[in-house]
C-alpha positions as CSV (number, residue, x, y, z in Angstrom):
1,M,0.3,-0.1,0.2
2,R,2.8,2.4,1.1
3,S,4.4,1.2,-2.4
4,K,1.7,2.6,-4.4
5,K,1.5,6.3,-2.3
6,L,4.8,7.1,-3.3
7,L,4.3,5.8,-6.9
8,A,1.3,8.3,-7.1
9,G,3.1,10.8,-5.5
10,A,6.4,10.5,-7.5
11,G,4.1,10.6,-10.9
12,L,2.4,13.5,-10.1
13,L,6.2,15.2,-9.2
14,C,7.2,14.3,-12.5
15,A,3.7,15.3,-14.1
16,G,4.3,18.7,-12.4
17,L,8.0,19.1,-13.4
18,F,6.6,18.4,-16.8
19,Y,3.9,20.4,-16.8
20,G,6.4,23.3,-15.3
21,Y,9.6,22.8,-17.3
22,V,8.1,21.9,-20.6
23,L,4.6,22.4,-21.5
24,I,4.2,25.9,-20.0
25,P,7.2,27.6,-22.1
26,L,5.6,25.8,-25.3
27,G,3.0,27.9,-24.4
28,I,0.5,25.1,-23.4
29,S,-1.7,25.9,-19.9
30,V,-4.5,24.9,-18.1
31,P,-6.5,27.9,-18.0
32,C,-8.7,28.7,-14.8
33,L,-12.3,28.0,-15.7
34,F,-13.6,30.3,-12.6
35,H,-11.5,33.2,-14.2
36,R,-12.3,32.2,-17.5
37,V,-16.4,32.3,-16.5
38,T,-16.6,35.3,-14.4
39,G,-13.3,37.4,-14.5
40,L,-12.5,37.4,-10.7
41,K,-9.8,35.2,-9.1
42,C,-10.1,32.3,-7.4
43,P,-9.1,31.7,-4.0
44,G,-6.4,29.5,-5.9
45,C,-5.7,31.8,-8.7
46,G,-1.5,32.4,-8.6
47,V,-0.6,29.2,-7.4
48,T,1.3,27.9,-10.6
49,S,3.1,31.0,-10.8
50,F,4.4,30.9,-7.7
51,C,5.5,27.4,-7.8
52,L,7.3,27.9,-11.0
53,D,8.8,31.0,-9.5
54,L,10.3,28.4,-6.8
55,L,11.2,25.7,-9.3
56,H,13.2,28.4,-10.8
57,G,14.6,29.3,-7.6
58,R,12.9,33.1,-7.7
59,F,11.6,33.5,-4.5
60,T,9.6,36.5,-5.3
61,P,6.6,37.8,-3.1
62,A,3.8,35.3,-3.1
63,Y,0.7,35.5,-5.6
64,N,-1.8,34.0,-3.4
65,W,-1.0,35.2,0.3
66,G,-4.2,33.2,1.8
67,L,-2.9,30.0,0.6
68,V,0.7,31.0,1.6
69,L,-0.5,31.6,5.1
70,A,-2.4,28.5,5.3
71,L,0.1,26.1,4.2
72,P,1.4,26.0,8.3
73,P,-2.2,25.0,9.5
74,G,-2.9,22.9,6.5
75,L,0.4,20.8,6.9
76,W,-0.5,20.3,10.6
77,L,-3.9,19.0,9.5
78,V,-1.7,16.3,7.1
79,W,0.2,15.4,10.1
80,A,-2.6,15.1,12.6
81,E,-5.0,13.4,10.2
82,R,-2.3,10.8,9.7
83,T,-1.5,10.5,13.1
84,G,-5.0,9.9,13.9
85,R,-4.1,12.8,16.6
86,H,-6.7,15.3,17.9
87,P,-9.6,14.4,15.8
88,G,-11.9,17.1,17.6
89,A,-9.6,19.9,16.6
90,V,-9.0,18.7,12.9
91,R,-12.4,19.0,12.4
92,V,-12.8,22.7,13.3
93,L,-9.8,23.8,12.2
94,S,-10.6,22.2,8.9
95,W,-13.8,24.4,8.8
96,V,-12.3,27.3,10.3
97,L,-9.3,26.9,7.3
98,A,-12.1,26.6,4.8
99,A,-14.4,29.5,5.8
100,L,-10.9,31.7,5.4
101,L,-10.2,30.5,2.3
102,L,-13.6,31.5,1.0
103,A,-13.4,34.8,2.7
104,W,-9.8,35.3,1.5
105,G,-11.4,34.6,-2.6
106,V,-14.2,37.0,-2.1
107,L,-11.8,39.8,-0.2
108,R,-9.1,39.2,-3.1
109,N,-10.7,40.5,-5.9
110,L,-12.8,43.8,-3.8
111,W,-9.3,44.8,-2.5
112,G,-7.6,43.9,-6.6
113,L,-5.5,41.7,-4.4
């Protein structure tokens, strides 16, 4: 079971690197459907640009501060869920994090971030 997870993770990593280093320089990219339909930024807009800058060694300011700030509690959630510790806190923090990311998605469009 563990080898299947490792193989899936390695496959996703290879797919991401192929997308970032081959497809995007060729002008082939996956558009944000939410942005295309509404003209607004979704809560995840800017993640691809941020990841590509990190891959190229450019530590520029984050394009999506909502997700950057949600990363530490998100990592704690993954750890707590995998270890089975603090099930009540995991449930509450999951809902709080979801609400904050939804609020970020609305506020970033109102403030033009």
